[in-house]
C-alpha positions in Angstrom: 0.0 0.0 0.0 1.4 3.4 -1.0 0.4 6.0 1.5 1.0 9.8 1.5 0.7 12.2 4.4 0.4 15.9 3.5 0.5 18.5 6.3 2.4 21.8 6.4 2.9 21.5 10.2 6.1 19.4 10.5 5.3 18.2 14.0 1.8 17.1 13.0 3.1 15.5 9.8 5.6 13.4 11.6 3.0 12.4 14.3 0.4 11.3 11.8 3.0 9.5 9.7 4.2 7.6 12.7 0.8 6.6 13.9 -0.2 5.4 10.4 3.0 3.3 10.2 2.3 1.8 13.6 -1.2 0.8 12.8 -0.4 -0.6 9.3 2.5 -2.6 10.8 0.2 -4.0 13.5 -2.2 -5.2 10.8 0.7 -6.8 8.8 0.0 -4.6 5.8 2.9 -4.1 3.5 3.2 -0.3 3.1 5.3 2.6 2.1 4.7 6.1 3.5 5.8 9.4 1.9 5.6 12.7 3.7 4.9 16.1 2.1 4.8 19.6 3.6 3.5 21.2 0.4 0.5 20.2 -1.6 2.0 20.7 -5.0 5.0 18.5 -4.1 2.5 15.7 -3.2 0.5 16.2 -6.4 3.6 16.1 -8.6 4.6 12.8 -7.1 1.0 11.4 -7.2 0.8 12.1 -10.9 4.0 10.0 -11.5 3.1 7.1 -9.2 -0.4 7.3 -7.7 -0.9 6.7 -4.0 -3.5 4.3 -2.7 -4.3 6.5 0.4 -3.6 10.1 1.3 -4.0 11.8 4.7 -4.6 15.3 3.5 -4.6 18.5 5.5 -7.2 20.9 4.1 -5.4 24.1 4.9 -2.1 24.1 3.0 0.1 27.1 2.2 0.4 26.6 -1.6 -2.9 24.9 -2.5 -6.2 24.3 -0.9 -6.8 20.7 0.2 -10.0 20.5 -1.7 -8.3 21.7 -4.9 -5.7 19.0 -4.2 -8.5 16.4 -3.9 -9.6 17.3 -7.4 -6.2 16.6 -8.8 -6.0 13.3 -6.9 -9.3 12.0 -8.3 -8.4 13.1 -11.9 -5.1 11.2 -11.7 -6.3 8.1 -10.0 -10.0 7.9 -8.9 -9.4 4.9 -6.6 -7.1 6.9 -4.2 -8.8 7.0 -0.8 -8.7 10.5 0.7 -8.8 11.0 4.4 -9.0 14.7 5.3 -7.4 15.9 8.5 -8.0 19.4 9.7 -8.5 21.7 12.8 -11.6 23.1 11.1 -14.4 20.7 11.9 -16.9 23.1 10.1 -15.5 22.0 6.8 -16.7 18.4 7.2 -19.9 19.0 5.1 -18.0 20.8 2.3 -15.6 17.9 2.2 -18.4 15.5 1.1 -18.2 17.0 -2.4 -14.9 15.3 -2.8 -16.1 11.8 -1.7 -13.5 11.3 1.1 -13.2 8.0 2.8 -13.2 9.8 6.2 -12.8 13.2 7.8 -10.7 13.4 11.0 -10.8 16.6 13.1 -7.5 17.3 14.7 -7.5 17.2 18.5 -5.2 16.1 21.3 -2.5 13.6 20.4 -4.3 10.7 22.1 -7.6 11.4 20.4 -5.9 11.9 17.0 -4.0 8.6 17.4 -7.2 6.7 18.3 -9.0 8.2 15.3 -6.2 7.3 12.9 -6.1 3.8 14.1 -9.9 3.4 13.9 -10.0 4.9 10.4 -7.2 2.7 9.1 -9.0 -0.4 10.4 -12.1 0.6 8.5 -10.1 1.4 5.4 -8.4 -2.0 5.4 -11.7 -3.7 5.7 -13.0 -1.6 2.8 -10.0 -2.4 0.6 -10.1 -6.1 1.4 -13.7 -6.3 0.3 -12.9 -4.5 -2.9 -9.3 -5.7 -3.6 -8.2 -6.0 -7.2 -4.9 -7.5 -8.3 -3.1 -7.2 -11.6 -2.0 -10.3 -13.4 0.7 -10.2 -16.1 -0.4 -12.2 -19.1 1.7 -13.1 -22.2 2.5 -10.5 -24.8 2.7 -7.7 -22.2 -1.0 -7.8 -21.6 -2.5 -7.3 -18.1 -5.7 -8.5 -16.5 -7.3 -7.0 -13.4 -9.1 -9.5 -11.2 -11.4 -9.0 -8.2 -9.7 -10.9 -5.4 -13.2 -12.1 -4.1 -13.7 -14.0 -7.3 -10.5 -16.0 -6.8 -11.2 -19.5 -5.3 -7.6 -20.7 -5.0 -4.2 -20.4 -6.7 -2.1 -23.4 -7.4 1.5 -23.6 -8.7 2.2 -26.2 -11.4 5.7 -26.6 -12.7 6.7 -23.1 -14.0 3.2 -21.7 -14.0 0.5 -20.6 -11.6 -3.2 -21.4 -12.1 -5.5 -18.7 -10.7 -8.8 -20.5 -10.4 -11.7 -18.0 -10.3 -15.5 -18.4 -10.2 -15.9 -17.8 -13.9 -12.5 -18.6 -15.4 -9.0 -20.1 -14.9 -6.0 -17.9 -15.6 -2.5 -19.3 -16.2 0.4 -17.0 -15.6 4.1 -17.2 -14.8 4.6 -16.0 -11.2 6.0 -17.1 -7.9 3.4 -18.1 -5.4 5.2 -16.2 -2.6 5.0 -13.0 -4.6 1.3 -13.2 -5.4 0.4 -14.1 -1.8 1.8 -10.7 -0.7 -0.7 -8.9 -3.0 -3.8 -10.7 -1.6 -5.9 -9.6 1.3 -4.6 -11.4 4.4 -8.0 -11.6 6.1 -9.4 -14.1 3.5 -6.4 -15.8 1.8 -4.2 -18.4 3.5 -1.5 -20.8 2.3 -2.5 -24.4 2.8 0.3 -26.1 0.9 3.7 -25.0 -0.6 1.9 -25.2 -3.9 -1.5 -23.7 -3.0 -3.2 -20.6 -1.6 -6.9 -20.7 -0.7 -9.6 -18.1 -0.4 -11.4 -19.0 2.8 -14.6 -17.5 1.5 -15.0 -20.7 -0.5 -13.9 -23.2 2.2 -16.8 -25.3 3.4 -15.0 -27.5 5.9 -11.7 -29.1 6.9 -11.3 -32.9 6.8 -8.7 -33.3 9.5 -8.3 -37.0 9.1 -7.5 -36.8 5.4 -5.8 -33.3 5.6 -8.1 -32.0 2.9 -9.8 -28.6 2.5 -13.3 -29.2 1.2 -14.7 -26.4 -0.9 -18.4 -25.6 -1.3 -18.5 -27.3 -4.6 -16.9 -30.4 -3.0 -13.5 -29.7 -4.6 -10.8 -31.2 -2.4 -7.4 -29.5 -1.9 -4.5 -31.0 -0.1 -3.4 -29.4 3.2 0.2 -29.7 4.1 0.9 -30.7 7.7 3.3 -27.7 8.0 0.5 -25.2 7.1 -2.4 -26.9 8.8 -2.2 -25.2 12.2 -2.0 -21.8 10.6 -5.0 -22.6 8.4 -7.1 -23.7 11.3 -6.2 -20.6 13.3 -6.9 -18.2 10.5 -10.1 -19.9 9.4 -11.5 -19.7 13.0 -10.7 -15.9 13.0 -12.3 -15.6 9.6 -15.5 -17.3 10.7 -15.7 -15.1 13.8 -15.1 -11.8 12.2 -16.1 -11.9 8.5 -19.4 -12.8 6.9 -19.5 -14.5 3.6 
């Protein structure tokens, strides 16, 4: 996840950046954070390589935060904007720019709690709408909704991405593609297989098999079984199908 924090107050900038980093690290989200004290510096970088999320101060010295929001959406409309400001009265005006959230600045403890809460909601939102890019032959790319992926299996030098409506064969390392999938629903069950727990019906412990809803059976490696059981129990407790 590429994250930007834009605030002209250096103390505030460093505090927000640190709290964002702490929360994403605690959630085991791979991330990279870039700090900006000027809005135009942020916009220039965003136009080169778009950010997934931006924590944006509304009052900046060189450009209004709302004007910056227009540039953000024109460049990459999937960027999630989280406004942070001391001026709570601007919350209604911010709705015109479809932000993910609006955080009023307050005491450090309050701000830290709000940042943590918002990031938790953001990760849930992203996980439920996660799209990954698959590199196909002849330099073609295919974007796939992660929720549509049932499982991914490696075979020789290829990976088969088995989806609800199609199977896609690509050249890729299983370890690399696992890093791009939402952790709350995907788990490794074998050194050659990653499973989307949304499609797991039950676990046959005696035979070490994952039984999917269509009765497809996948092998569970003994070395991954305990991790699968633990993550599947968390999945059942916290996430609906």
